[in-house]
Every structure is written in C-alpha cells, then in structure tokens.
C-alpha positions in Angstrom: 263.2 231.2 64.3 260.7 233.9 65.1 262.2 237.3 65.1 260.5 240.3 66.7 261.2 243.9 66.1 259.9 246.5 68.6 259.3 249.9 67.2 257.9 253.0 68.7 255.5 254.7 66.3 253.9 257.6 68.2 252.3 260.6 66.7 253.4 264.1 67.8 249.9 264.7 69.3 249.1 261.2 70.6 245.5 260.4 69.9 244.0 262.4 67.0 240.8 264.4 67.5 237.7 262.4 68.0 236.4 263.4 64.6 239.2 261.4 63.0 238.6 258.4 65.2 242.3 257.8 65.1 244.8 255.7 67.0 248.3 255.8 65.6 251.7 254.9 67.0 255.3 255.8 66.3 257.4 253.1 68.0 258.2 249.7 66.4 259.5 246.7 68.1 260.4 243.4 66.4 260.6 239.7 67.5 262.6 236.7 66.1 262.4 233.1 67.7 265.8 231.3 68.1 267.4 232.5 71.3 271.1 232.0 70.6 273.9 234.6 70.6 273.9 238.1 72.0 271.0 239.2 69.9 268.7 237.2 72.1 268.6 240.0 74.6 267.5 242.5 72.0 264.0 243.3 70.7 262.9 242.0 67.3 261.2 238.5 67.1 262.5 235.8 64.6 261.9 232.1 64.9 264.6 229.7 63.6 264.0 228.4 60.1 264.6 224.9 58.9 267.3 226.2 56.6 269.4 227.0 59.7 269.6 229.1 62.8 269.0 232.8 63.0 265.8 233.1 60.9 267.2 230.8 58.2 270.1 232.2 56.3 272.1 234.9 58.0 271.1 237.2 55.2 267.4 237.0 56.2 268.2 237.8 59.8 270.4 240.7 58.8 267.9 241.9 56.3 265.0 242.3 58.7 267.2 243.9 61.3 268.6 246.4 58.9 265.3 247.1 57.3 263.4 247.6 60.6 266.0 249.9 62.0 266.2 252.0 58.8 262.7 252.2 57.3 260.9 254.2 60.0 263.4 257.1 59.6 263.7 256.9 55.8 262.6 259.3 53.1 259.9 256.7 52.2 258.5 257.0 55.7 258.5 260.8 55.5 256.7 260.8 52.2 254.2 258.1 53.2 253.1 259.4 56.6 254.5 262.9 57.0 251.1 264.4 56.1 249.6 262.7 59.2 252.1 264.4 61.5 253.7 261.1 62.5 257.3 261.5 63.5 260.2 259.1 62.9 259.9 255.7 64.5 262.3 254.6 67.2 263.5 251.0 66.9 263.2 249.2 70.2 265.7 246.4 69.4 265.6 242.8 68.4 264.7 239.6 70.2 265.3 236.0 69.1 263.0 233.3 70.5 263.5 229.5 70.8 262.0 227.9 67.7 258.6 226.4 68.5 256.9 227.3 65.2 258.9 225.7 62.3 256.8 223.0 60.5 253.7 223.9 62.4 250.3 225.6 61.8 249.3 228.4 64.1 246.4 230.8 64.3 246.1 234.5 65.1 244.8 233.5 68.5 248.0 231.5 69.1 250.0 234.6 68.3 248.0 236.8 70.7 248.5 234.1 73.4 252.2 234.0 72.6 252.6 237.8 73.0 250.8 237.9 76.3 252.8 235.0 77.7 256.2 236.5 76.6 255.4 239.9 77.9 254.3 238.3 81.2 257.5 236.3 81.5 259.7 239.2 80.6 261.0 237.5 77.4 259.5 240.5 75.5 259.9 244.1 76.8 256.6 245.5 78.2 254.8 247.6 75.7 253.1 251.0 76.0 250.4 252.6 73.8 253.0 253.4 71.2 254.5 250.0 70.7 254.3 247.8 67.6 255.6 244.2 67.7 256.7 243.1 64.3 256.8 239.3 64.1 258.9 237.5 61.4 258.1 233.8 61.0 260.0 231.0 59.2 259.0 229.7 55.8 257.7 226.4 57.2 255.2 228.1 59.5 251.6 228.2 58.2 249.5 231.0 59.8 245.8 231.4 59.6 243.8 234.6 60.4 240.1 234.7 60.0 239.3 232.7 56.8 242.7 233.4 55.2 246.0 231.7 55.3 249.6 232.9 54.9 251.2 233.0 51.5 247.8 232.1 49.9 245.4 234.9 50.8 247.9 237.3 52.6 251.6 238.1 52.8 251.2 239.7 56.2 248.6 241.5 58.4 248.4 243.7 61.5 246.1 243.8 64.4 246.1 244.5 68.1 245.5 242.6 71.4 245.6 243.1 75.1 248.6 242.0 77.1 248.8 241.9 80.9 250.9 244.5 82.7 251.4 245.2 86.4 248.3 247.0 87.5 246.2 246.2 84.4 246.4 245.5 80.7 247.7 247.3 77.7 246.3 247.3 74.2 249.2 246.7 71.8 249.7 246.6 68.1 251.4 243.8 66.3 252.3 242.9 62.7 252.7 239.3 61.4 255.1 238.6 58.6 255.2 235.0 57.2 258.0 233.9 54.8 256.5 233.4 51.4 258.1 231.8 48.3 257.0 233.4 45.1 254.1 235.3 46.6 252.9 238.0 44.1 255.5 238.9 41.6 258.3 240.2 43.8 261.7 239.6 42.3 262.8 237.5 45.2 261.7 236.4 48.7 263.5 239.3 50.3 261.7 241.8 48.2 258.3 240.3 49.1 259.2 240.3 52.8 260.2 244.0 52.9 257.2 244.9 50.8 254.8 243.2 53.1 256.6 244.5 56.2 256.4 248.1 54.9 252.7 247.6 54.1 251.9 246.4 57.6 254.1 248.8 59.5 252.7 251.9 57.7 249.2 250.7 58.3 249.9 250.0 62.0 251.3 253.5 62.3 248.1 255.0 61.0 245.5 252.5 62.2 247.1 250.9 65.2 244.1 249.2 66.8 241.8 248.5 63.9 239.3 246.3 65.7 239.2 248.5 68.8 239.7 252.1 67.7 239.8 252.5 63.9 241.9 255.3 62.6 242.9 256.3 59.0 240.5 254.6 56.7 239.3 255.4 53.3 235.7 254.7 54.4 233.9 257.4 52.5 235.2 256.4 49.0 235.5 252.7 49.3 235.6 252.2 45.5 239.4 252.6 45.9 239.4 249.2 47.6 241.2 246.7 45.3 238.8 244.3 43.7 240.9 241.4 44.9 239.9 242.4 48.5 236.3 241.9 47.6 235.4 245.6 47.1 232.9 247.8 48.9 234.0 246.7 52.4 234.3 250.3 53.7 237.5 249.5 55.5 240.5 250.5 53.4 243.8 251.3 55.1 246.3 253.6 53.4 248.5 250.9 51.9 245.5 248.8 50.7 244.2 251.8 48.7 247.5 251.8 46.7 248.0 248.1 46.4 247.9 246.7 42.8 247.1 243.0 42.7 250.0 240.8 41.7 252.3 243.8 41.7 254.6 243.5 44.7 257.6 245.2 43.2 256.8 248.9 43.7 259.1 251.5 45.2 262.8 251.2 45.8 263.9 252.8 49.1 267.7 252.7 49.2 267.7 249.1 48.0 264.6 247.9 49.9 261.4 247.0 48.0 258.5 248.9 49.8 254.9 249.7 49.2 253.1 252.9 48.3 250.5 254.4 50.7 247.7 256.9 50.4 248.6 260.5 51.3 245.8 262.9 52.1 248.3 265.7 51.6 249.1 264.7 48.0 245.5 264.1 47.2 244.5 267.5 48.5 247.1 269.0 46.2 245.8 267.1 43.1 248.9 265.0 43.1 249.1 261.3 42.9 247.6 260.2 46.2 249.8 257.0 46.3 253.2 258.1 47.6 256.1 258.0 47.2 255.4 258.5 43.5 257.1 255.8 41.4 258.3 258.3 38.9 258.8 261.7 40.6 258.9 263.4 37.2 255.5 262.2 36.1 252.6 264.7 36.2 249.5 263.3 37.8 246.2 263.6 35.8 242.8 262.1 35.7 239.0 262.5 35.5 237.1 262.8 38.8 233.4 262.1 38.9 231.1 264.5 40.8 229.4 261.8 43.0 227.2 262.4 46.0 227.6 261.1 49.5 225.3 258.1 49.8 224.1 256.3 53.0 224.9 252.6 52.4 223.3 251.6 55.7 224.7 250.9 59.1 226.3 254.3 59.2 228.5 253.6 56.2 228.6 256.8 54.0 230.5 256.8 50.6 231.1 258.9 47.5 232.2 255.8 45.6 228.8 254.8 44.1 226.6 255.9 41.2 223.0 254.5 41.6 221.6 253.3 38.3 218.0 252.1 38.5 217.1 249.2 36.2 215.8 250.4 32.9 217.2 253.9 33.5 220.2 256.1 32.7 222.1 258.5 35.0 224.5 261.2 34.1 227.6 262.4 36.1 230.1 265.2 35.3 233.8 264.2 35.1 236.2 267.0 36.0 239.4 266.5 34.0 242.6 267.7 35.7 246.4 267.5 35.6 248.8 268.9 38.1 250.9 270.5 35.3 250.9 270.8 31.5 251.1 267.5 29.7 252.8 266.8 26.4 249.4 266.3 24.7 245.7 265.5 25.4 244.8 262.2 26.9 242.0 259.7 26.3 239.3 258.4 28.6 238.1 254.8 28.8 235.4 253.4 31.0 235.1 249.8 32.0 236.2 247.0 34.2 239.9 246.2 34.8 240.9 243.2 32.8 244.5 243.0 33.9 245.6 243.6 30.3 248.9 245.4 29.6 247.1 247.8 27.3 245.4 250.4 29.5 242.8 251.0 26.8 241.7 247.4 27.0 238.9 247.6 29.6 236.1 245.1 30.0 232.3 245.4 30.3 231.1 246.9 33.6 228.8 244.0 34.2 225.1 243.2 34.1 224.9 244.7 30.6 225.5 248.2 32.0 226.8 250.6 29.4 228.9 253.8 29.7 229.0 256.6 27.2 231.2 259.8 27.3 230.3 263.1 25.7 233.9 263.4 24.6 237.0 261.1 24.8 239.9 263.3 24.1 240.5 265.7 26.9 242.9 268.0 28.8 243.0 269.9 32.0 239.9 271.9 32.8 237.5 270.0 30.5 234.1 268.8 31.8 232.8 265.5 30.4 229.4 264.0 30.8 229.4 260.2 31.5 226.1 258.4 31.0 225.5 255.0 32.7 222.6 252.9 31.5 221.2 249.7 33.0 218.7 247.4 31.1 215.3 246.8 32.5 216.3 243.2 33.4 219.4 244.3 35.2 220.1 242.3 38.4 220.4 244.5 41.5 224.0 244.7 42.7 227.3 246.7 42.9 229.7 246.6 40.0 233.2 248.0 40.3 234.7 249.7 37.3 237.3 252.4 36.4 237.5 255.7 34.6 240.9 255.5 32.9 242.9 258.5 31.8 245.5 257.3 29.2 248.3 259.6 28.0 250.2 256.6 26.4 250.5 252.9 26.9 252.9 253.4 29.8 251.4 256.5 31.4 247.9 256.4 32.7 245.7 256.6 35.9 242.5 255.1 37.0 239.6 256.5 39.1 237.5 253.6 40.5 233.8 253.7 41.0 230.8 251.4 41.6 227.7 251.2 39.5 224.9 250.3 42.0 221.9 248.8 40.2 218.7 249.1 42.3 
C-alpha cells in the first residue's frame, strides 16, 4: 500500500531573503495506499504491499507513522536545522490509499499526476506552501526518476510539483520513499527506510522546491559533493554533503536510524559541519586550504578548486585547526579516497598529479604549504581528492578539493 504522511515544515520567517534564494517549509504530510480501517481518513500515504495489507507487515506501517510523527520535533531535528531558524514540524496525519502500485513500474511523472488527482478528488488534503507529502511505496514498486531507478541509484528523492486548487494552483513539495532490500549497508530494511526518509525530509525542509526556487545548497564549495554523485555538479543539499557512500547506518535518534546534515552554524564555529555529531565527545580538527572563488561558467562560483596548469606547480596554504586541544599531533595525507579502512591509505589524485606537503605532523595553528604539480602531458579535467587529517585509525576528518588541470 502507498502510505502518505503530511507534514507542515514552515520557517519562522517564511521565505528567506532573496540573497539566500531560499524556499523552505515546516509542515510534513504523509501518504500510504491501502484504504482499509480508520486510518484511511488520516494523512500519510502508504500503498499495500504484497506481504499483506497496511504497507506490508504491521510493523512497517507502525514504523513510518511513529517515525514521521516524532522526527520533526526530535533533538535530531533541532540539531540538523535549528541553525536555519526552522521550527518544529507539525504532522498533518496519515492516509492509506487503495493499492494500485504493487508489482508495477512508475515514473516521477506518474507520481506528480497521482498527487494532483488525489488533491482534486479530496482523497488527499489540500496543501499550502508549507506542505510536504511523504510517500512510502511497497517493496514491489519500481520507481524511476530522471535516469535513475529506485533501490539501484537512489533510496529516495524529493521534488515539487503544482497541484490544482480552487482559484489556481499550488506548488507543493513531496518526498518519495521506495522500500529497498539491502540498499547500502543499513542493518535492516527499517533502518534504511528511516535513514532515507530523514535524508529527504531534512532536504525538503531546507530546499522545498529545488527545480523552481532553489534554497540551501552548498554551491560555492561543490567539492563536498560525494564522488558517487558524480562530483562538481554545484547542487549539493545539506544531507548530500554529509552522505558517506555505502554507509547508511549513521546516527541513532531514540532508536531510529537517521542521516547527518550540514550545519552552517556548526561550520561557522569550526565544529564538525555534519550534525548531529556521531560522537559528541570528539573534537573536530582538520586542515583547510586557502582557495580562491573561481568562476566555473554559467554563473557557477566555487571555492572548491585548485587550478593546476599542465607542466606547472601551484602552492596553497593549509590552515590547521582543532576546536579544542587534542591528545597529540595529527598527520596529514593527500590523495583520492580508496574506500580503505585505513585512513592513511589514499590513492593517486589522478592524471599523474602529485601532492607534496611542507610538513606532515601538525597541530592547531600550524600553516602548511601544499604543492600540486601536473605533468606536461596532463589531460585537462577535474580530479576530486581529499586532505585527510588523521589522529588515529578511528579518528580522522577529510577536506575535499578538486585539482583542475587546464
């Protein structure tokens, strides 16, 4: 069954100032297809699953309802979006829909048509500018969006569409949550589902209408975009910036597995920008390069690149920092992420680009000169790499960057 949750996610100030180009919401609503029982008159959407009525097992139905009602007022919510002056969400209820999607393949266009039709018929409550529809689909529904497909290239996504209302239309945000078996490395399907839901809800709250009115994006330092997303796209939302490929189990919020999200407040205080911090006792540290704001074309400006002409070398200063005293100095490593468990095991940057440091062992307040060199036959292109700060094998941080060969 499709289950829909409707939540109100409005900011205290409504639209942000134009300089921030932001549209955010504070109200969540959810939807669930299988219209049996008293819950059919409520407001989350869940389609019946082949395993049985009520979104498959009763535990799934209960899970998404409990989760959606709780998560937008939780400590996790406050840590993840409190810096953006977004207040607690207000759950709009739950709705179960007759199952028309089990064992079918649907597109994002089908979902937009579904939302418009259900709002028009009154099966879904009419939205306002602060509404988010959260749609939970059964495990046998295959969903395609753009060139991606559910449980293969994504575990969820959010977008917006127009729905007809009396006297006009309303732009409304929605999040799509497929049921995925063994997607990523979540300990179970429930953990994957709540992780993906938290990811999409937090991004919808800070970037409600991404294709119409973009909001909180890490556009001016797009090296933070995970390499699995392709890198350098200039459109990184707050949960994307803190997503680690193949690492779905992240933060436990009162028994729910949820994501981390970028916090401008934490970053401004030289704390871990990905909040909530997994270990609240850990002190954040790293090495930040003094890069320049570059025009990448088409109005895209970014601090995330070092231009290295073929046959030349460039130098950049790394500012070493820690938010508090550490037990001992830490070590710097420069290279490409290999996925190895050992944080000192980094790979070549690419295209025979080399990196040298004026010193490797560092502590707070040090300045380090990093020299990047590209051979004369280097092929023009952008190569993502990391400046890793390693205290020990279990305690380290990475600052991503692009080497741009021209």
